[in-house]
C-alpha positions in Angstrom: 20.7 -9.5 18.5 23.5 -6.4 18.0 24.1 -4.2 21.1 23.8 -0.7 20.5 27.1 1.1 21.1 27.3 3.8 23.9 27.6 7.3 22.5 30.0 9.6 24.5 29.6 12.7 22.5 26.8 13.7 20.2 27.7 16.0 17.4 25.5 18.6 15.9 25.9 21.2 13.3 26.3 25.0 13.9 24.5 26.9 11.0 25.7 25.3 7.7 29.5 26.1 7.7 30.7 22.3 7.8 28.0 21.6 5.2 29.0 24.1 2.7 32.6 22.4 3.6 31.3 18.8 3.5 29.5 19.2 0.2 32.4 20.7 -1.6 34.4 17.2 -0.9 34.4 13.7 -3.0 32.8 10.5 -1.9 35.9 9.2 -0.5 36.8 12.4 1.6 32.9 12.3 3.1 33.1 8.7 4.2 36.5 9.4 6.0 34.8 12.4 7.8 31.6 10.1 8.7 33.6 7.2 9.7 36.3 9.8 11.4 33.1 11.5 13.2 31.7 8.2 14.8 34.8 7.5 16.3 34.7 11.0 17.8 31.1 9.8 18.7 31.6 6.5 20.1 35.2 6.5 21.9 35.2 7.1 25.6 39.0 8.5 25.0 39.3 10.1 21.6 43.3 9.4 20.4 44.9 13.2 19.7 44.8 11.5 16.5 41.6 12.4 15.2 40.6 14.7 18.1 43.1 17.7 19.3 42.5 20.6 21.4 44.2 24.0 19.7 46.7 25.4 22.1 45.6 29.2 23.7 42.0 28.7 21.9 39.6 29.3 24.5 38.1 25.7 24.0 38.9 25.6 20.1 39.3 21.7 18.9 39.8 20.6 15.4 38.5 17.0 14.5 41.7 15.4 12.4 40.7 13.7 9.0 43.3 12.3 6.6 43.0 10.0 3.5 45.8 8.9 1.5 48.3 12.0 1.7 45.2 14.5 2.1 44.7 16.3 5.6 41.4 17.9 6.9 40.6 19.7 9.8 37.0 20.7 11.1 37.1 23.0 13.8 34.8 22.1 16.9 34.1 22.7 20.7 31.8 21.5 23.3 28.8 22.5 24.8 27.5 21.3 28.0 30.8 18.9 28.5 29.5 16.8 25.6 28.2 18.1 22.7 30.8 18.6 19.7 29.5 21.7 17.3 30.9 21.7 14.4 31.8 25.0 12.9 34.0 25.6 9.7 36.3 22.6 7.6 39.1 23.2 5.5 42.1 21.2 3.7 45.4 21.6 5.1 47.9 22.5 2.9 50.9 23.9 5.2 52.1 22.3 8.4 50.6 25.0 10.6 47.3 25.4 10.7 46.2 28.6 8.6 45.5 31.8 11.4 42.8 32.8 9.4 40.9 29.5 10.0 41.5 29.2 13.6 40.2 33.1 13.8 36.9 31.8 11.7 36.1 29.0 14.1 36.3 31.3 17.0 34.2 33.8 15.4 31.8 30.9 14.5 32.0 30.0 18.2 31.4 33.5 19.3 28.2 33.9 17.6 27.3 30.4 18.6 27.8 30.9 22.5 25.7 34.6 21.9 23.1 33.4 20.5 22.5 30.6 22.7 
């Protein structure tokens, strides 16, 4: 009998920002994103390789997905310490995360908190 793995976090989506990004990806990228989400949900301590706090961002994190030389980021934040709420995602093409992507994620986070 297979034992059920304990979830340490639950991922949920806010509106359709993430789904739009996800639907534009190839099958291989989608599989890697799902694999990474599974790690984030099930590992008690998620390595920074996969989940990293963005400095000076008021609680914004990025889920980090890499498939060969392609790097993707999915912004998220915690709600009630447990829940990871996904906002927007993008393919990273430069070393630094574009400020406009961070600002977009912060705006979505703000909308979420107002609606809650």
